[in-house]
C-alpha positions in Angstrom: -58.2 79.7 -181.8 -60.9 77.1 -180.8 -62.9 79.8 -179.2 -62.7 81.9 -182.3 -63.8 79.1 -184.5 -66.6 78.3 -182.0 -67.8 81.9 -182.1 -67.8 81.8 -185.9 -69.7 78.5 -185.8 -72.2 80.1 -183.4 -72.4 83.1 -185.8 -73.3 80.7 -188.6 -76.0 79.0 -186.6 -77.5 82.2 -185.4 -77.4 83.5 -188.9 -79.8 80.7 -190.0 -82.4 81.9 -187.6 -84.1 85.2 -186.7 -81.7 87.0 -184.4 -81.7 90.5 -183.0 -79.8 93.3 -184.7 -77.7 93.6 -181.5 -76.5 90.0 -181.7 -75.8 90.4 -185.4 -73.8 93.5 -184.8 -71.8 91.7 -182.1 -71.0 88.9 -184.6 -70.0 91.5 -187.2 -67.7 93.1 -184.6 -66.1 89.8 -183.7 -65.6 89.0 -187.4 -63.9 92.4 -187.9 -61.6 91.7 -185.1 -60.6 88.4 -186.6 -60.0 90.1 -189.9 -57.7 92.6 -188.2 -55.9 89.8 -186.5 -55.4 88.0 -189.8 -54.1 91.2 -191.4 -51.8 91.7 -188.3 -50.4 88.2 -188.8 -49.5 89.1 -192.4 -47.9 92.3 -191.3 -45.9 90.4 -188.6 -44.6 88.1 -191.2 -43.4 91.0 -193.3 -41.9 92.6 -190.1 -40.0 89.4 -189.4 -38.5 89.4 -192.9 -37.5 93.0 -192.4 -35.9 92.1 -189.0 -34.0 89.3 -190.7 -32.6 91.7 -193.3 -31.7 94.2 -190.5 -29.8 91.4 -188.7 -27.8 90.6 -191.8 -26.9 94.3 -192.1 -25.9 94.3 -188.4 -23.6 91.3 -189.0 -22.0 93.1 -191.9 -21.4 96.2 -189.7 -19.8 94.0 -187.0 -17.5 92.5 -189.6 -16.5 96.0 -190.7 -15.9 97.0 -187.1 -13.8 93.9 -186.5 -11.7 94.6 -189.6 -11.1 98.1 -188.4 -10.0 96.9 -185.0 -7.7 94.3 -186.5 -6.1 97.1 -188.5 -5.7 99.1 -185.3 -4.1 96.1 -183.6 -1.6 95.8 -186.5 -0.7 99.5 -186.1 -0.2 99.1 -182.4 1.9 96.0 -183.0 4.1 98.0 -185.4 4.5 100.8 -182.9 5.4 98.2 -180.2 8.0 96.6 -182.4 9.5 100.0 -183.2 9.6 100.9 -179.6 11.4 97.6 -178.8 13.9 98.3 -181.5 14.5 101.8 -180.1 14.9 100.4 -176.7 17.5 98.0 -177.9 19.4 100.9 -179.6 19.2 102.9 -176.4 20.5 100.0 -174.4 23.4 99.7 -176.7 24.1 103.4 -176.2 23.8 102.9 -172.5 26.3 100.2 -172.5 28.8 102.4 -174.4 28.2 105.4 -172.3 28.5 103.5 -169.1 32.2 103.2 -169.7 32.7 106.9 -170.1 30.7 108.9 -167.5 28.6 108.3 -164.5 26.6 111.4 -165.4 25.8 110.0 -168.9 24.9 106.7 -167.2 22.5 108.5 -164.9 20.9 110.3 -167.8 20.5 107.2 -169.9 19.2 105.3 -166.9 16.4 107.9 -166.6 15.6 107.6 -170.3 15.6 103.8 -170.0 13.2 104.0 -167.1 10.9 106.2 -169.1 11.2 104.0 -172.1 10.3 100.9 -170.0 7.3 102.7 -168.5 6.2 103.6 -172.0 6.6 100.0 -173.1 4.5 98.8 -170.2 1.8 101.2 -171.1 1.8 100.1 -174.7 1.9 96.4 -173.7 -1.1 96.9 -171.4 -3.0 98.8 -174.2 -2.1 96.0 -176.7 -3.4 93.3 -174.2 -6.6 95.2 -173.6 -7.2 95.6 -177.3 -6.5 91.9 -177.9 -9.0 91.0 -175.2 -11.6 93.3 -176.8 -11.0 91.8 -180.2 -11.4 88.3 -178.8 -14.7 89.2 -177.2 -15.9 90.9 -180.3 -15.1 87.8 -182.3 -17.0 85.6 -179.9 -20.1 88.0 -180.0 -19.8 88.1 -183.8 -19.6 84.3 -184.1 -22.6 83.8 -181.8 -24.7 86.4 -183.6 -23.8 85.0 -187.0 -24.8 81.6 -185.9 -28.2 82.9 -184.8 -28.6 84.8 -188.1 -27.7 81.6 -190.0 -30.2 79.6 -188.0 -32.9 82.3 -188.7 -32.1 82.2 -192.4 -32.3 78.4 -192.4 -35.7 78.5 -190.7 -37.0 81.0 -193.2 -35.6 78.9 -196.1 -37.2 75.8 -194.6 -40.5 77.6 -194.3 -40.3 78.7 -197.9 -39.4 75.2 -199.0 -42.2 73.8 -196.9 -44.8 76.0 -198.6 -43.4 75.2 -202.1 -43.6 71.5 -201.3 -47.1 72.0 -199.9 -48.1 73.9 -203.1 -46.8 71.0 -205.2 -48.6 68.4 -203.1 -51.9 70.3 -203.3 -51.5 70.9 -207.1 -50.9 67.1 -207.5 -53.9 66.2 -205.3 -56.3 68.6 -207.1 -54.9 68.1 -210.6 -58.3 66.7 -211.8 -60.0 70.0 -210.8 -57.6 72.5 -212.3 -59.3 74.2 -215.3 -62.7 73.6 -213.7 -62.7 76.7 -211.6 -59.8 75.8 -209.3 -56.3 77.3 -209.2 -53.3 76.8 -206.9 -50.5 79.3 -206.6 -47.7 80.3 -204.2 -46.8 83.9 -203.5 -45.3 85.9 -200.6 -44.5 82.7 -198.7 -48.2 81.6 -198.7 -50.2 79.1 -200.8 -53.5 80.2 -202.3 -56.2 77.7 -203.5 -59.0 79.5 -205.3 -62.2 77.6 -206.1 -65.0 79.2 -208.1 -68.5 78.7 -206.8 -69.5 76.7 -209.9 -67.2 74.0 -208.5 -68.7 74.1 -205.0 -72.2 75.6 -204.7 -75.4 76.1 -206.5 -76.6 79.8 -207.0 -77.6 81.3 -203.6 -76.7 78.0 -201.8 -74.1 77.2 -199.2 -74.5 73.4 -199.6 -71.3 71.9 -201.2 -72.0 69.8 -204.2 -70.7 66.4 -205.0 -67.7 67.5 -207.2 -66.9 70.3 -204.7 -66.9 67.8 -201.8 -64.4 65.6 -203.6 -62.1 68.6 -204.2 -62.3 69.8 -200.6 -61.8 66.2 -199.2 -58.7 65.8 -201.4 -57.4 69.1 -200.1 -58.1 68.0 -196.6 -56.0 64.9 -197.1 -52.9 67.1 -197.8 -53.7 69.5 -194.9 -54.0 66.5 -192.5 -50.3 65.8 -193.2 -49.3 69.4 -192.5 -50.6 70.4 -189.1 -48.0 73.1 -188.7 -49.8 75.3 -191.3 -52.5 77.9 -190.5 -55.5 77.6 -192.8 -57.8 80.6 -193.6 -61.0 79.9 -195.6 -62.4 83.1 -197.2 -65.8 83.3 -198.9 -66.3 85.8 -201.7 -69.3 86.9 -203.8 -70.0 89.2 -206.8 -71.8 92.5 -206.3 -75.3 91.1 -207.2 -77.5 91.6 -204.1 -78.5 88.3 -202.5 -82.2 87.6 -202.9 -82.5 84.2 -201.3 -84.6 83.1 -198.3 -84.8 85.1 -195.1 -82.2 83.1 -193.3 -79.4 85.3 -194.7 -79.3 89.1 -194.9 -77.0 89.6 -197.9 -73.8 88.6 -199.7 -71.7 89.0 -196.5 -73.8 86.4 -194.7 -73.8 84.1 -197.7 -70.0 84.3 -198.1 -69.5 83.6 -194.4 -71.9 80.7 -194.5 -70.0 79.2 -197.5 -66.7 79.6 -195.8 -68.0 77.9 -192.7 -69.4 75.0 -194.8 -65.9 74.4 -196.2 -64.5 74.3 -192.6 -67.1 71.7 -191.5 -66.3 69.6 -194.6 -62.6 69.8 -193.8 -63.2 68.8 -190.2 -64.7 65.5 -191.4 -61.1 64.5 -191.7 -60.2 63.7 -188.1 -56.5 64.2 -188.7 -57.0 68.0 -189.3 -56.4 70.1 -186.2 -59.4 72.4 -185.8 -57.2 75.0 -184.1 -55.5 75.6 -187.5 -58.7 76.6 -189.3 -60.3 80.0 -189.6 -63.4 80.9 -191.6 -64.1 84.4 -192.9 -66.7 86.0 -195.1 -65.5 88.8 -197.4 -68.7 89.4 -199.3 -68.3 91.4 -202.5 -65.5 93.6 -201.1 -62.4 91.9 -202.4 -63.1 91.2 -206.1 -60.3 89.8 -208.4 -62.1 90.7 -211.6 -64.6 93.2 -212.9 -68.2 92.8 -212.0 -69.3 94.3 -215.3 -69.1 91.0 -217.2 -70.5 87.5 -216.5 -67.0 86.0 -216.7 -65.7 88.5 -214.1 -68.6 87.9 -211.8 -68.0 84.1 -212.0 -64.3 84.7 -211.0 -65.4 86.8 -208.0 -67.8 84.2 -206.7 -65.2 81.9 -205.1 -63.7 80.3 -202.0 -60.1 81.1 -201.3 -58.1 78.8 -199.0 -54.9 80.6 -197.8 -52.2 78.5 -196.2 -49.7 80.3 -194.0 -46.6 78.9 -192.2 -46.6 79.3 -188.4 -43.8 81.6 -187.3 -43.4 80.7 -183.6 -39.8 79.4 -184.0 -38.7 82.4 -186.1 -40.3 84.9 -183.5 -38.5 83.1 -180.7 -35.1 83.3 -182.5 -35.6 87.0 -183.4 -36.0 87.7 -179.7 -32.6 86.1 -179.0 -30.7 88.2 -181.5 
Protein backbone atom coordinates (compact mmCIF):
# COMPACT_ATOMS: atom_id res chain seq x y z
CA UNK A 1 0.00 0.00 0.00
CA UNK A 2 2.87 2.41 0.90
CA UNK A 3 4.51 1.64 -2.42
CA UNK A 4 1.32 2.42 -4.25
CA UNK A 5 0.87 5.73 -2.47
CA UNK A 6 4.54 6.55 -3.12
CA UNK A 7 4.07 5.82 -6.82
CA UNK A 8 1.04 8.09 -6.89
CA UNK A 9 2.94 10.80 -5.08
CA UNK A 10 5.78 10.47 -7.61
CA UNK A 11 3.19 10.63 -10.34
CA UNK A 12 1.93 13.88 -8.85
CA UNK A 13 5.45 15.36 -8.68
CA UNK A 14 6.32 14.26 -12.19
CA UNK A 15 3.02 15.66 -13.41
CA UNK A 16 4.13 19.15 -12.28
CA UNK A 17 7.19 19.08 -14.53
CA UNK A 18 7.84 18.26 -18.14
CA UNK A 19 8.06 14.47 -18.42
CA UNK A 20 8.29 12.13 -21.36
CA UNK A 21 5.17 10.56 -22.80
CA UNK A 22 6.61 7.15 -21.89
CA UNK A 23 6.76 8.03 -18.19
CA UNK A 24 3.29 9.53 -18.36
CA UNK A 25 1.91 6.40 -19.99
CA UNK A 26 3.55 4.27 -17.30
CA UNK A 27 1.90 6.37 -14.62
CA UNK A 28 -1.46 6.06 -16.36
CA UNK A 29 -0.96 2.28 -16.52
CA UNK A 30 -0.19 2.12 -12.80
CA UNK A 31 -3.25 4.23 -12.02
CA UNK A 32 -5.43 1.92 -14.15
CA UNK A 33 -4.10 -1.04 -12.21
CA UNK A 34 -4.94 0.65 -8.92
CA UNK A 35 -8.42 1.41 -10.20
CA UNK A 36 -8.91 -2.25 -11.15
CA UNK A 37 -7.70 -3.33 -7.73
CA UNK A 38 -10.19 -0.96 -6.10
CA UNK A 39 -12.99 -2.39 -8.24
CA UNK A 40 -11.77 -5.90 -7.37
CA UNK A 41 -12.01 -5.06 -3.64
CA UNK A 42 -15.63 -3.97 -4.10
CA UNK A 43 -16.38 -7.15 -6.00
CA UNK A 44 -14.67 -9.22 -3.27
CA UNK A 45 -16.90 -7.61 -0.64
CA UNK A 46 -19.99 -8.55 -2.68
CA UNK A 47 -18.62 -12.09 -3.14
CA UNK A 48 -18.08 -12.37 0.62
CA UNK A 49 -21.72 -11.39 1.20
CA UNK A 50 -22.85 -13.99 -1.34
CA UNK A 51 -20.67 -16.62 0.36
CA UNK A 52 -22.27 -15.77 3.73
CA UNK A 53 -25.75 -16.27 2.20
CA UNK A 54 -24.61 -19.59 0.70
CA UNK A 55 -23.34 -20.71 4.12
CA UNK A 56 -26.73 -19.93 5.67
CA UNK A 57 -28.37 -22.04 2.94
CA UNK A 58 -25.87 -24.85 3.67
CA UNK A 59 -26.75 -24.79 7.37
CA UNK A 60 -30.45 -25.02 6.50
CA UNK A 61 -29.73 -27.99 4.24
CA UNK A 62 -27.77 -29.69 7.04
CA UNK A 63 -30.69 -29.10 9.40
CA UNK A 64 -33.05 -30.70 6.88
CA UNK A 65 -30.71 -33.69 6.50
CA UNK A 66 -30.45 -34.03 10.27
CA UNK A 67 -34.25 -34.03 10.64
CA UNK A 68 -34.53 -36.69 7.93
CA UNK A 69 -31.94 -38.88 9.64
CA UNK A 70 -33.70 -38.44 12.97
CA UNK A 71 -36.94 -39.64 11.37
CA UNK A 72 -35.10 -42.65 9.95
CA UNK A 73 -33.67 -43.38 13.39
CA UNK A 74 -37.19 -43.29 14.84
CA UNK A 75 -38.37 -45.74 12.19
CA UNK A 76 -35.46 -48.10 12.93
CA UNK A 77 -36.23 -47.89 16.63
CA UNK A 78 -39.85 -48.79 15.92
CA UNK A 79 -38.76 -51.78 13.86
CA UNK A 80 -36.37 -52.80 16.59
CA UNK A 81 -39.11 -52.66 19.24
CA UNK A 82 -41.43 -54.70 17.03
CA UNK A 83 -38.72 -57.29 16.52
CA UNK A 84 -38.11 -57.53 20.26
CA UNK A 85 -41.83 -58.02 20.83
CA UNK A 86 -41.90 -60.71 18.15
CA UNK A 87 -38.92 -62.33 19.78
CA UNK A 88 -40.69 -62.40 23.11
CA UNK A 89 -43.73 -63.99 21.49
CA UNK A 90 -41.56 -66.59 19.82
CA UNK A 91 -39.82 -67.32 23.08
CA UNK A 92 -43.17 -67.92 24.74
CA UNK A 93 -44.11 -70.28 21.93
CA UNK A 94 -40.78 -72.00 22.29
CA UNK A 95 -41.35 -72.58 25.97
CA UNK A 96 -44.76 -74.08 25.25
CA UNK A 97 -43.55 -76.29 22.42
CA UNK A 98 -40.55 -77.47 24.41
CA UNK A 99 -42.90 -79.56 26.52
CA UNK A 100 -44.45 -81.29 23.54
CA UNK A 101 -41.88 -82.26 20.97
CA UNK A 102 -38.14 -82.26 20.47
CA UNK A 103 -38.73 -81.75 16.74
CA UNK A 104 -40.74 -78.62 17.43
CA UNK A 105 -38.07 -77.51 19.86
CA UNK A 106 -35.38 -77.95 17.22
CA UNK A 107 -37.44 -75.97 14.70
CA UNK A 108 -38.12 -73.14 17.11
CA UNK A 109 -34.49 -73.11 18.16
CA UNK A 110 -33.47 -72.53 14.56
CA UNK A 111 -36.01 -69.73 14.25
CA UNK A 112 -34.75 -68.20 17.46
CA UNK A 113 -31.17 -68.29 16.24
CA UNK A 114 -32.23 -66.58 13.04
CA UNK A 115 -34.21 -64.02 14.99
CA UNK A 116 -31.27 -63.33 17.28
CA UNK A 117 -29.00 -62.90 14.28
CA UNK A 118 -31.52 -60.47 12.78
CA UNK A 119 -31.65 -58.56 16.06
CA UNK A 120 -27.87 -58.28 16.13
CA UNK A 121 -27.85 -56.89 12.60
CA UNK A 122 -30.53 -54.31 13.45
CA UNK A 123 -28.76 -53.34 16.68
CA UNK A 124 -25.52 -52.83 14.76
CA UNK A 125 -27.30 -50.73 12.12
CA UNK A 126 -28.99 -48.69 14.85
CA UNK A 127 -25.66 -48.09 16.61
CA UNK A 128 -23.97 -47.00 13.38
CA UNK A 129 -26.85 -44.67 12.56
CA UNK A 130 -26.73 -43.19 16.05
CA UNK A 131 -22.96 -42.59 15.68
CA UNK A 132 -23.48 -40.95 12.29
CA UNK A 133 -26.19 -38.70 13.71
CA UNK A 134 -23.95 -37.70 16.62
CA UNK A 135 -21.11 -36.77 14.25
CA UNK A 136 -23.51 -34.88 12.00
CA UNK A 137 -24.77 -32.96 15.02
CA UNK A 138 -21.20 -32.04 15.98
CA UNK A 139 -20.39 -30.90 12.44
CA UNK A 140 -23.63 -28.94 12.26
CA UNK A 141 -22.97 -27.24 15.59
CA UNK A 142 -19.41 -26.30 14.58
CA UNK A 143 -20.51 -24.93 11.22
CA UNK A 144 -23.41 -23.03 12.76
CA UNK A 145 -21.00 -21.45 15.24
CA UNK A 146 -18.74 -20.28 12.41
CA UNK A 147 -21.71 -18.91 10.46
CA UNK A 148 -22.93 -17.10 13.58
CA UNK A 149 -19.45 -15.63 14.03
CA UNK A 150 -19.37 -14.56 10.39
CA UNK A 151 -22.78 -12.91 10.71
CA UNK A 152 -21.62 -11.16 13.87
CA UNK A 153 -18.52 -9.85 12.10
CA UNK A 154 -20.57 -8.56 9.17
CA UNK A 155 -23.08 -6.95 11.54
CA UNK A 156 -20.22 -5.38 13.51
CA UNK A 157 -18.70 -4.01 10.29
CA UNK A 158 -22.07 -2.54 9.26
CA UNK A 159 -22.54 -1.02 12.72
CA UNK A 160 -19.00 0.34 12.58
CA UNK A 161 -19.66 2.06 9.25
CA UNK A 162 -22.98 3.48 10.49
CA UNK A 163 -21.27 4.80 13.61
CA UNK A 164 -18.47 6.23 11.46
CA UNK A 165 -21.01 7.94 9.21
CA UNK A 166 -22.69 9.48 12.27
CA UNK A 167 -19.34 10.69 13.66
CA UNK A 168 -18.33 12.23 10.32
CA UNK A 169 -21.73 13.90 9.87
CA UNK A 170 -21.39 15.38 13.33
CA UNK A 171 -17.81 16.57 12.72
CA UNK A 172 -18.71 18.16 9.35
CA UNK A 173 -22.13 19.47 10.32
CA UNK A 174 -21.02 23.08 9.76
CA UNK A 175 -20.17 22.30 6.12
CA UNK A 176 -23.29 20.39 5.08
CA UNK A 177 -25.32 22.53 2.71
CA UNK A 178 -22.11 24.23 1.56
CA UNK A 179 -21.20 21.63 -1.04
CA UNK A 180 -20.59 18.72 1.35
CA UNK A 181 -22.73 15.60 1.82
CA UNK A 182 -22.24 12.41 3.85
CA UNK A 183 -24.11 9.17 3.17
CA UNK A 184 -23.81 5.43 3.85
CA UNK A 185 -24.66 2.83 1.20
CA UNK A 186 -23.64 -0.73 0.40
CA UNK A 187 -21.64 -0.96 3.62
CA UNK A 188 -19.46 2.07 2.75
CA UNK A 189 -19.46 5.74 3.77
CA UNK A 190 -19.26 8.37 1.01
CA UNK A 191 -18.19 11.97 1.75
CA UNK A 192 -18.68 14.22 -1.28
CA UNK A 193 -17.17 17.72 -1.29
CA UNK A 194 -17.82 20.07 -4.22
CA UNK A 195 -14.80 21.96 -5.50
CA UNK A 196 -16.33 25.28 -4.46
CA UNK A 197 -15.63 24.20 -0.89
CA UNK A 198 -12.06 23.11 -1.59
CA UNK A 199 -10.41 24.66 -4.65
CA UNK A 200 -10.36 27.71 -6.84
CA UNK A 201 -11.08 27.16 -10.55
CA UNK A 202 -8.23 25.25 -12.22
CA UNK A 203 -6.29 25.03 -8.94
CA UNK A 204 -5.36 22.10 -6.70
CA UNK A 205 -4.43 24.25 -3.71
CA UNK A 206 -6.95 23.65 -0.89
CA UNK A 207 -8.56 26.84 0.41
CA UNK A 208 -8.98 27.86 4.06
CA UNK A 209 -12.54 26.58 4.45
CA UNK A 210 -11.69 23.36 2.61
CA UNK A 211 -8.67 22.75 4.84
CA UNK A 212 -10.86 23.08 7.91
CA UNK A 213 -13.32 20.50 6.53
CA UNK A 214 -10.56 18.03 5.58
CA UNK A 215 -8.82 18.47 8.92
CA UNK A 216 -12.05 17.77 10.82
CA UNK A 217 -12.57 14.68 8.66
CA UNK A 218 -8.99 13.63 9.46
CA UNK A 219 -9.73 13.85 13.18
CA UNK A 220 -12.42 11.17 12.78
CA UNK A 221 -10.28 9.01 10.46
CA UNK A 222 -7.40 9.08 12.94
CA UNK A 223 -9.65 7.29 15.45
CA UNK A 224 -10.61 4.58 12.92
CA UNK A 225 -7.41 3.07 11.58
CA UNK A 226 -9.18 -0.15 10.53
CA UNK A 227 -10.88 1.69 7.63
CA UNK A 228 -9.56 1.90 4.05
CA UNK A 229 -9.82 5.44 2.62
CA UNK A 230 -10.10 6.13 -1.12
CA UNK A 231 -9.90 9.79 -2.23
CA UNK A 232 -11.25 10.35 -5.76
CA UNK A 233 -10.94 13.57 -7.74
CA UNK A 234 -13.67 14.41 -10.31
CA UNK A 235 -14.14 17.21 -12.86
CA UNK A 236 -16.82 18.38 -15.27
CA UNK A 237 -16.38 17.95 -19.03
CA UNK A 238 -14.98 21.43 -19.69
CA UNK A 239 -11.42 20.98 -21.03
CA UNK A 240 -8.67 22.14 -18.68
CA UNK A 241 -6.97 25.26 -20.02
CA UNK A 242 -4.60 26.07 -17.16
CA UNK A 243 -0.83 26.21 -17.17
CA UNK A 244 1.39 23.64 -18.84
CA UNK A 245 2.02 21.69 -15.66
CA UNK A 246 -1.10 19.61 -16.28
CA UNK A 247 -2.32 18.02 -19.49
CA UNK A 248 -6.03 17.89 -18.82
CA UNK A 249 -8.89 17.16 -16.46
CA UNK A 250 -7.52 13.76 -15.53
CA UNK A 251 -4.25 15.25 -14.34
CA UNK A 252 -6.15 17.97 -12.48
CA UNK A 253 -8.45 15.49 -10.72
CA UNK A 254 -5.48 13.34 -9.70
CA UNK A 255 -3.56 16.36 -8.42
CA UNK A 256 -6.57 17.45 -6.33
CA UNK A 257 -7.01 13.95 -4.86
CA UNK A 258 -3.31 13.86 -3.93
CA UNK A 259 -3.61 17.30 -2.33
CA UNK A 260 -6.34 15.95 -0.02
CA UNK A 261 -4.12 12.97 0.87
CA UNK A 262 -1.24 15.26 1.82
CA UNK A 263 -3.56 17.40 3.91
CA UNK A 264 -4.93 14.34 5.75
CA UNK A 265 -1.40 13.10 6.45
CA UNK A 266 -0.70 16.26 8.39
CA UNK A 267 -2.56 14.39 11.12
CA UNK A 268 0.18 12.05 12.39
CA UNK A 269 -2.39 9.62 13.82
CA UNK A 270 -3.62 8.65 10.35
CA UNK A 271 -2.00 5.50 8.92
CA UNK A 272 -0.72 6.35 5.43
CA UNK A 273 -1.19 2.73 4.39
CA UNK A 274 -4.96 3.23 4.62
CA UNK A 275 -5.00 6.07 2.06
CA UNK A 276 -5.34 5.80 -1.73
CA UNK A 277 -5.59 8.76 -4.14
CA UNK A 278 -7.23 8.43 -7.57
CA UNK A 279 -8.18 10.81 -10.35
CA UNK A 280 -11.38 10.00 -12.26
CA UNK A 281 -11.40 13.11 -14.47
CA UNK A 282 -14.75 13.80 -16.12
CA UNK A 283 -15.64 10.12 -16.54
CA UNK A 284 -17.86 9.49 -13.51
CA UNK A 285 -20.37 12.37 -13.42
CA UNK A 286 -23.26 12.40 -10.95
CA UNK A 287 -25.24 15.08 -12.78
CA UNK A 288 -25.67 16.44 -16.26
CA UNK A 289 -22.90 18.63 -17.68
CA UNK A 290 -25.49 20.57 -19.68
CA UNK A 291 -26.20 22.99 -16.83
CA UNK A 292 -24.02 25.08 -14.52
CA UNK A 293 -25.61 23.40 -11.49
CA UNK A 294 -24.84 19.95 -12.83
CA UNK A 295 -21.24 20.87 -13.65
CA UNK A 296 -20.77 22.22 -10.13
CA UNK A 297 -21.93 18.89 -8.68
CA UNK A 298 -19.56 16.97 -10.95
CA UNK A 299 -16.56 19.05 -9.85
CA UNK A 300 -15.96 17.29 -6.55
CA UNK A 301 -13.77 15.22 -4.26
CA UNK A 302 -15.25 11.95 -3.02
CA UNK A 303 -13.81 10.24 0.06
CA UNK A 304 -14.94 6.60 0.17
CA UNK A 305 -14.52 4.71 3.44
CA UNK A 306 -14.50 0.90 3.28
CA UNK A 307 -14.17 -1.60 6.15
CA UNK A 308 -11.21 -3.96 5.98
CA UNK A 309 -12.43 -7.54 5.48
CA UNK A 310 -9.38 -9.57 6.59
CA UNK A 311 -11.20 -11.25 9.50
CA UNK A 312 -14.22 -12.12 7.38
CA UNK A 313 -12.03 -13.60 4.62
CA UNK A 314 -10.15 -15.74 7.15
CA UNK A 315 -13.40 -17.06 8.66
CA UNK A 316 -14.86 -17.86 5.24
CA UNK A 317 -11.82 -20.00 4.49
CA UNK A 318 -12.55 -22.04 7.62
CA UNK A 319 -16.18 -22.81 6.73
